[in-house]
C-alpha positions as CSV (number, residue, x, y, z in Angstrom):
1,X,-45.1,-60.9,-7.3
2,X,-46.0,-62.7,-10.4
3,X,-43.6,-63.8,-13.0
4,X,-44.8,-63.1,-16.7
5,X,-43.6,-65.3,-19.6
6,X,-43.9,-64.2,-23.3
7,X,-45.8,-66.8,-25.6
8,X,-42.4,-67.6,-27.3
9,X,-40.9,-68.4,-23.8
10,X,-43.8,-70.7,-22.8
11,X,-43.5,-72.5,-26.4
12,X,-39.6,-73.0,-25.9
13,X,-40.2,-74.1,-22.2
14,X,-42.7,-76.8,-23.2
15,X,-41.3,-77.6,-26.6
16,X,-44.4,-76.7,-28.5
17,X,-45.2,-74.2,-31.2
18,X,-46.9,-70.8,-30.5
19,X,-50.0,-71.9,-32.6
20,X,-50.7,-74.7,-30.3
21,X,-50.8,-72.0,-27.4
22,X,-53.1,-69.7,-29.6
23,X,-55.2,-72.9,-30.3
24,X,-55.8,-73.4,-26.5
25,X,-56.6,-69.9,-26.3
26,X,-59.4,-70.2,-28.8
27,X,-60.7,-73.1,-27.0
28,X,-60.8,-71.0,-23.7
29,X,-58.7,-73.6,-22.0
30,X,-55.7,-71.2,-21.5
31,X,-56.3,-67.6,-21.9
32,X,-53.2,-65.3,-21.1
33,X,-53.3,-61.8,-20.0
34,X,-52.4,-58.9,-22.4
35,X,-49.4,-56.7,-21.5
36,X,-50.0,-52.9,-22.3
37,X,-48.5,-53.2,-25.6
38,X,-51.1,-56.0,-26.4
39,X,-48.6,-58.9,-26.4
40,X,-49.7,-62.1,-24.7
41,X,-48.3,-62.8,-21.5
42,X,-48.5,-66.1,-19.2
43,X,-48.4,-66.2,-15.4
44,X,-46.7,-68.8,-13.2
45,X,-50.3,-70.0,-12.5
46,X,-50.8,-70.8,-16.2
47,X,-47.9,-73.3,-16.0
48,X,-50.2,-75.6,-13.9
49,X,-52.9,-75.4,-16.8
50,X,-50.4,-76.3,-19.3
51,X,-49.3,-79.4,-17.2
52,X,-52.5,-80.6,-16.8
53,X,-53.0,-80.2,-20.6
54,X,-49.9,-82.0,-21.5
55,X,-50.3,-84.9,-19.2
56,X,-54.1,-85.6,-20.1
57,X,-53.3,-85.1,-23.9
58,X,-50.4,-87.8,-23.5
59,X,-53.0,-90.2,-21.8
60,X,-55.5,-89.7,-24.8
61,X,-58.0,-87.4,-23.2
62,X,-59.9,-85.1,-25.7
63,X,-59.6,-81.4,-25.6
64,X,-63.2,-81.1,-24.5
65,X,-62.6,-83.4,-21.5
66,X,-59.7,-81.4,-20.6
67,X,-61.7,-78.2,-20.8
68,X,-64.6,-79.6,-18.7
69,X,-62.2,-80.7,-15.8
70,X,-60.4,-77.3,-15.8
71,X,-63.5,-75.2,-15.8
72,X,-65.3,-77.4,-13.5
73,X,-62.5,-78.7,-11.0
74,X,-63.1,-79.7,-7.5
75,X,-61.9,-82.3,-5.1
76,X,-64.4,-84.8,-6.1
77,X,-63.8,-84.3,-10.0
78,X,-59.9,-84.2,-9.3
79,X,-60.1,-87.6,-7.5
80,X,-62.3,-89.0,-10.2
81,X,-59.8,-87.6,-12.9
82,X,-56.8,-89.3,-11.0
83,X,-58.7,-92.6,-11.0
84,X,-59.3,-92.4,-14.9
85,X,-55.5,-91.5,-15.2
86,X,-54.5,-94.5,-13.3
87,X,-56.8,-96.8,-15.3
88,X,-55.4,-95.3,-18.7
89,X,-51.9,-95.8,-17.3
90,X,-52.3,-99.3,-16.3
91,X,-53.6,-100.0,-19.8
92,X,-50.6,-98.6,-21.2
93,X,-48.3,-100.5,-18.9
94,X,-50.0,-103.8,-19.9
95,X,-49.7,-102.8,-23.5
96,X,-45.9,-101.9,-23.2
97,X,-45.1,-105.2,-21.0
98,X,-46.9,-107.2,-24.0
99,X,-44.7,-105.4,-26.6
100,X,-41.7,-106.0,-24.2
101,X,-42.6,-109.7,-23.9
102,X,-43.1,-109.8,-27.9
103,X,-39.7,-108.4,-28.3
104,X,-38.0,-110.9,-25.8
105,X,-39.7,-113.9,-27.7
106,X,-38.5,-112.6,-31.1
107,X,-34.9,-112.1,-29.7
108,X,-35.0,-115.7,-28.3
109,X,-36.4,-117.2,-31.6
110,X,-33.5,-115.6,-33.4
111,X,-30.9,-116.7,-30.8
112,X,-32.3,-120.3,-30.9
113,X,-32.4,-120.3,-34.7
114,X,-28.6,-119.5,-34.5
115,X,-28.0,-122.7,-32.7
116,X,-30.1,-125.1,-34.9
117,X,-28.3,-127.9,-36.4
118,X,-28.7,-127.5,-40.1
119,X,-29.3,-130.5,-42.5
120,X,-29.5,-133.3,-39.8
121,X,-32.6,-135.1,-39.2
122,X,-33.4,-135.6,-35.4
123,X,-36.0,-136.9,-33.2
124,X,-37.8,-134.6,-31.0
125,X,-40.5,-135.0,-28.3
126,X,-42.8,-131.9,-28.7
127,X,-45.5,-130.8,-26.3
128,X,-48.8,-129.5,-27.0
129,X,-48.4,-126.0,-28.7
130,X,-51.2,-123.5,-28.7
131,X,-51.8,-121.7,-32.0
132,X,-54.1,-119.6,-34.0
133,X,-54.9,-121.4,-37.4
134,X,-56.8,-121.3,-40.5
135,X,-57.5,-124.6,-42.2
136,X,-57.6,-123.7,-45.8
137,X,-55.6,-125.3,-48.6
138,X,-53.2,-123.2,-50.8
139,X,-50.4,-123.4,-52.9
140,X,-48.7,-120.1,-53.6
141,X,-47.2,-117.3,-51.4
142,X,-49.9,-114.9,-52.3
143,X,-52.6,-117.2,-51.0
144,X,-50.6,-117.7,-47.8
145,X,-50.6,-113.8,-47.3
146,X,-54.3,-113.7,-47.7
147,X,-54.8,-116.3,-45.1
148,X,-52.4,-114.5,-42.8
149,X,-54.4,-111.3,-43.2
150,X,-57.7,-113.5,-42.6
151,X,-56.1,-114.8,-39.3
152,X,-55.1,-111.5,-37.7
153,X,-58.4,-110.0,-38.8
154,X,-60.3,-112.4,-36.4
155,X,-59.6,-110.0,-33.4
156,X,-58.3,-106.3,-32.9
157,X,-55.4,-107.5,-30.6
158,X,-53.9,-109.9,-33.3
159,X,-52.1,-107.5,-35.6
160,X,-49.1,-107.4,-33.4
161,X,-48.5,-111.0,-33.5
162,X,-47.3,-110.7,-37.2
163,X,-43.6,-110.8,-37.0
164,X,-43.6,-111.5,-33.4
165,X,-44.5,-115.1,-33.1
166,X,-43.4,-118.3,-35.3
167,X,-45.7,-118.8,-38.2
168,X,-45.8,-122.0,-40.1
169,X,-47.9,-124.3,-42.5
170,X,-49.3,-127.7,-42.4
171,X,-48.0,-129.5,-45.5
172,X,-50.5,-131.7,-47.2
173,X,-49.1,-135.2,-46.0
174,X,-50.9,-137.1,-48.6
175,X,-49.5,-135.0,-51.3
176,X,-46.0,-135.3,-50.0
177,X,-46.2,-139.2,-49.7
178,X,-47.1,-139.1,-53.6
179,X,-43.7,-137.3,-54.1
180,X,-45.2,-133.8,-54.3
181,X,-44.6,-130.8,-51.8
182,X,-46.7,-128.2,-53.4
183,X,-50.0,-128.3,-51.3
184,X,-50.6,-126.7,-47.9
185,X,-53.5,-127.5,-46.0
186,X,-53.3,-124.6,-43.3
187,X,-51.6,-121.8,-42.0
188,X,-50.8,-121.2,-38.1
189,X,-49.1,-118.7,-35.7
190,X,-47.7,-120.1,-32.5
191,X,-49.1,-118.3,-29.5
192,X,-49.9,-118.7,-25.9
193,X,-53.7,-117.6,-26.3
194,X,-54.2,-119.8,-29.5
195,X,-57.5,-121.3,-29.6
196,X,-56.0,-124.5,-31.2
197,X,-53.3,-126.9,-30.4
198,X,-50.7,-128.8,-32.5
199,X,-50.6,-132.2,-31.0
200,X,-47.9,-133.4,-28.8
201,X,-45.6,-136.2,-29.6
202,X,-42.6,-137.7,-31.4
203,X,-41.3,-135.3,-34.5
204,X,-38.7,-136.0,-37.0
205,X,-37.2,-132.6,-37.6
206,X,-34.7,-131.1,-40.1
207,X,-33.7,-127.4,-40.5
208,X,-32.3,-125.5,-43.3
209,X,-31.1,-122.1,-44.5
210,X,-32.1,-120.2,-47.7
211,X,-35.4,-120.4,-49.8
212,X,-38.2,-122.3,-48.3
213,X,-38.5,-123.9,-51.5
214,X,-36.0,-126.3,-50.4
215,X,-38.9,-128.2,-48.6
216,X,-39.5,-130.0,-51.8
217,X,-36.1,-131.6,-51.3
218,X,-36.0,-132.2,-47.6
219,X,-39.6,-133.7,-46.9
220,X,-38.9,-136.8,-49.2
221,X,-35.7,-137.6,-47.2
222,X,-37.7,-137.1,-43.8
223,X,-40.0,-139.6,-44.9
224,X,-37.7,-142.0,-46.4
225,X,-35.7,-141.8,-42.8
226,X,-38.8,-142.7,-41.0
227,X,-39.5,-145.7,-43.4
228,X,-35.8,-146.8,-42.9
229,X,-36.0,-146.7,-39.2
230,X,-39.4,-148.4,-38.7
231,X,-41.2,-145.4,-37.7
232,X,-44.9,-145.1,-38.5
233,X,-45.7,-141.6,-40.3
234,X,-48.7,-140.3,-38.5
235,X,-48.6,-136.3,-39.3
236,X,-49.0,-133.8,-39.1
237,X,-46.3,-132.5,-41.3
238,X,-45.4,-128.8,-40.5
239,X,-43.2,-126.3,-42.1
240,X,-42.0,-123.7,-39.2
241,X,-40.5,-120.4,-40.1
242,X,-38.0,-119.7,-37.6
243,X,-36.4,-116.6,-39.4
244,X,-38.3,-115.2,-42.4
245,X,-38.9,-112.2,-44.4
246,X,-40.3,-110.2,-41.4
247,X,-36.6,-110.6,-39.8
248,X,-34.4,-110.4,-42.8
249,X,-34.7,-109.5,-46.5
250,X,-31.8,-111.8,-47.2
251,X,-32.9,-115.3,-48.4
252,X,-29.7,-116.8,-47.3
253,X,-30.4,-115.9,-43.7
254,X,-33.9,-117.2,-43.4
255,X,-34.2,-120.5,-41.5
256,X,-36.9,-123.1,-41.8
257,X,-37.6,-126.2,-40.0
258,X,-39.7,-129.2,-41.0
259,X,-41.3,-131.6,-38.6
260,X,-43.1,-134.9,-39.2
261,X,-45.0,-136.6,-36.6
262,X,-44.2,-140.3,-36.2
263,X,-44.8,-143.2,-34.2
264,X,-41.5,-144.7,-33.0
265,X,-41.2,-148.4,-32.1
266,X,-39.4,-149.6,-29.1
267,X,-36.3,-150.5,-30.9
268,X,-36.1,-147.2,-33.1
269,X,-36.8,-144.9,-30.1
270,X,-33.0,-143.9,-30.1
271,X,-33.0,-143.6,-34.1
272,X,-29.6,-141.8,-35.0
273,X,-29.3,-138.4,-36.6
274,X,-29.0,-138.2,-40.3
275,X,-27.3,-135.8,-42.5
276,X,-29.8,-134.6,-45.4
277,X,-28.0,-134.3,-49.0
278,X,-29.3,-131.5,-51.1
279,X,-29.8,-132.1,-54.8
280,X,-26.5,-131.8,-56.5
281,X,-24.4,-132.5,-53.7
282,X,-22.1,-135.3,-53.3
């Protein structure tokens, strides 16, 4: 003996509206019987059809594809459908794994930023770092935003890297050596699949909290430290954003690192850390 369900009962069971069930009926995908009083009634067998519709819709199949399968299903078409479903599921798993990796990367970046020593110049040995990059001069925040948009527009899979990977800029070294730090040569986003690389080598590094405009204070002291310790200034000069506006709107929580590539002489290879003094400090 068949069990019958009213349209409201089916809607509640599947968490959908009665309008959706009427829409399926209009498409001819799920046509209920009519009770003597004219009300729609659904059989237990109709639940199978609803399960198919629900599962395939969740995987992005169109209603036309779903109707075609239901109307013409066979062992062959069912096996073919299973293969298509597995392909879509594998794609979604890959996307979710990528999203998970990005979340882990962001969490690790924030954790590492919290451990950075602020206001002290140190010497680091850096490996080659792959990145996406646009070599174009700019000065203002607005110009940087435009370049970042251009950077992610190069490919359909690049939008997700904004806010998920470290961004930064190449500071114009000639400008900095002349006592100015207002000109940038490029923007970049560190990413394992980047088509460019930031070269390996010895880098003087200093980190600070707060407005990135403090770069104008810290760069001259980086350069002077290199000179005082007999280091040849080679460049590039990088401004790395560890924690920026994508992570916090509070400027005082934002963390920036400056890195200057240098060539270290044998006697200066163990140069001591140096505490940077901000303007106005004693």
